[in-house]
Every structure is written in structure tokens, then in C-alpha cells.
N, C-alpha and C positions, 0 to 999 in steps of 0.2 A: 610518473608514468603509470603508478597505482590507482590514481583517481580515475584513468581512461580504462584500465581494464577491469575496473569495479562500478562501471555505470555503461549504459548503452542507449542509443536517440530511436526513439519510436518517432515513425514519421505516421502521425493519425491525420487525415484528409489534409494534407499539407501543412500540418503545425508539427514542429519539432518537440519532443517533450523528454527529457533526460529521464531515464529510468536508473535509479542507484542501487547498489547492493548496501543494504543496513550494517552499520558496526555493530558489536555487542552493546555499547550504549545507546545507541538507536533503537535495537530490540528492546532493552530495558524501558527506554522512553516510550514506546509503544504498549507496552503491558500496564502502563501507569493510567489511571482514570483521567480521563478529559472533561473538566467541568463545562468547556464550551460546547460538547456534543449537544446536536438537537436530534429529533428524533429520525428524521432521514440519513443524517450524516451517520448515526448508530447502526440504521437498520437496515439500508438500502443494499448492500452486501451483506453475507453472512461472516465472510472471512476476517473483513477489516473495515473500520471507519473511514468515512471520507478524508479525516485529518489524516489517518495512516497514508492515504495515498499521497498527501502532499509530503510527506516525509521522505517517501522513497521516490520522489518524482521532483521535477521541476515547476510543477503546477502550483499555481498561486491559489486562494480561495476562490478568485473572480473568474479563474480558468475552470475550476471544476464545477463551478454553479453554471459555466456555459455550454458543460459538455451534457450530452445524452447519456443515460444508463448504459446504451451498447457500447458508445465510446469509452466512458469510463471501464467498462468489462475488458476491452482491449487493452487499457492501461493496466488494470490488476491481473491480466495474463502476463503481460511483461514484466512486472514485479513479482510476480509467483516463480516466472524463469530465473530473475536475477537474486531472488532470497529463497531457496528451495528449503534452506536450513530453516528458515525462519518459519515458513508455512507447514515444514512440517513437524516442527516444535507445537505450533499450536493446533495441531491433529492430534497429536500425544497429549497435550493439556486437556481437550475436549474429551478424548477417551477416559483419560483420569476422573475428570468431573462426572461424567457418564455412570463411571462406575460407584460413586458415591452415594 
């Protein structure tokens, strides 16, 4: 039952996408550099890389590639809702880096 309470289904233009809350281990993985990042994958959104959206959802690489940025923004918004603590941590880290 905990898996059900830590995820939700986002209906995006008739496509069901599972959005998951990250575990602490998942958060650690997302903070690690990803050698497969391309410029678009790393820079399309300020908050996360495209590969990070895959970690938080049921989307495959092919799924991500087939979606428009506006659709991915909807997925990102759902990920933000499910992972408030993670995104708050990112904001704190950005603030700390800005002070250096």
C-alpha cells in the first residue's frame, strides 16, 4: 500500500503517467552527475534534467522525446507536488551556492 500512497497517476492527453515520490536513495542518485546528459536534457528546465523526470515517473526515454516541452512542464509540476521536500532542498542548495 505504501507504493500507492507515494505515487499518483497523471493523465496527460489520454496518456497515463505514474509520478512517484523519490526515496532518499533516489534523491542521492539525482544529485550525482549523469554522463549521458545532453545539452537539451540538462538545460530544458532549470529545476531538473530530463533524466530526472524519468526517475520520478514511468516515462521512458522515448516517451520523453515524444512529448512537447509544455507537456513535460505538466509532468514536472506533478513531480514537484509529489516531491516537495526534494525541490525545497534544491532551492536551499541553489541559495547556498549563490552566497559563495
